[in-house]
matplotlib code that plots the C-alpha trace (Angstrom):
import matplotlib.pyplot as plt

x = [35.4, 34.8, 34.0, 35.5, 32.2, 31.9, 35.5, 34.8, 31.6, 33.6, 36.2, 33.5, 32.0, 35.4, 35.8, 32.3, 33.2, 36.4, 34.6, 32.5, 33.6, 32.3, 30.4, 27.0, 27.7, 28.8, 25.7, 23.4, 25.2, 25.2, 21.5, 20.7, 23.0, 22.5, 19.6, 19.4, 20.2, 23.3, 24.5, 23.9, 25.8, 28.8, 29.1, 28.8, 31.7, 33.8, 33.0, 33.9, 37.2, 37.8, 37.1, 39.3, 42.1, 41.8, 42.1, 38.5, 37.5, 34.9, 32.3, 32.6, 32.3, 29.3, 27.6, 28.3, 27.6, 25.3, 27.6, 27.7, 30.8, 31.1, 31.1, 33.7, 35.9, 35.7, 36.6, 39.4, 40.7, 40.6, 42.5, 45.1, 45.5, 43.6, 44.7, 44.9, 41.8, 40.3, 43.5, 43.9, 40.4, 40.6, 43.9, 42.5, 39.2, 41.0, 43.2, 40.1]
y = [181.4, 185.0, 187.3, 190.7, 192.3, 190.3, 191.2, 194.9, 194.6, 193.0, 195.7, 198.3, 196.5, 196.4, 200.1, 200.8, 198.9, 200.8, 204.1, 203.5, 205.8, 204.1, 201.2, 202.9, 203.5, 199.9, 198.6, 200.7, 199.6, 195.9, 196.2, 197.5, 195.3, 191.9, 189.9, 189.3, 185.6, 186.6, 188.9, 186.2, 183.6, 186.0, 187.0, 183.3, 182.5, 185.2, 183.8, 180.3, 181.7, 183.5, 180.3, 178.2, 180.8, 180.4, 176.6, 175.6, 172.2, 171.5, 170.1, 173.1, 175.5, 173.7, 173.8, 177.5, 178.8, 176.3, 176.1, 172.9, 170.8, 171.8, 175.5, 174.9, 172.9, 175.6, 178.3, 176.2, 175.7, 179.4, 180.1, 177.5, 178.0, 181.2, 184.8, 185.7, 187.9, 186.2, 186.4, 190.1, 190.9, 188.7, 190.3, 193.8, 193.3, 191.7, 194.7, 196.8]
z = [-113.6, -112.7, -115.6, -116.1, -115.2, -112.0, -111.1, -111.7, -109.6, -106.8, -106.9, -106.7, -103.7, -101.9, -102.5, -101.2, -98.0, -97.6, -98.0, -94.9, -92.0, -88.9, -87.5, -88.0, -91.7, -92.0, -90.3, -92.6, -95.7, -94.9, -93.8, -97.2, -99.3, -97.6, -96.1, -92.4, -93.1, -95.1, -92.3, -89.7, -91.8, -92.5, -88.8, -87.8, -90.1, -88.4, -85.0, -86.2, -87.4, -84.1, -82.1, -84.4, -83.9, -80.1, -80.4, -80.0, -81.3, -83.9, -81.5, -79.2, -82.2, -83.6, -80.2, -79.6, -83.1, -84.6, -87.6, -89.6, -89.8, -93.5, -92.6, -89.8, -92.2, -94.9, -92.5, -91.1, -94.6, -95.2, -92.0, -92.9, -96.7, -97.5, -98.2, -94.5, -94.4, -91.4, -89.4, -90.3, -89.1, -86.0, -84.9, -85.5, -83.6, -80.7, -80.3, -79.5]

ax = plt.figure().add_subplot(projection="3d")
ax.plot(x, y, z, "-o")
ax.set_aspect("equal")
plt.show()
């Protein structure tokens, strides 16, 4: 269960991300706020989502990204039943 304080902290974090003006500001912020491992893990999840969205199979995704079957399954579940965040981002980055 998320406490009110945790929820407020998350809202503040989302607003901070939305305040970033460009890729360089984004990189600087995330370099400060997250460890290299966390950034690698987050970016790998996005790549897993992108590959799932293009129809790649679990074995191919695991081979290409090094993601575990648990991670791939979780991302797949988010793509199928989640809030649509992955799909929104995937669609927007593929437009560029």
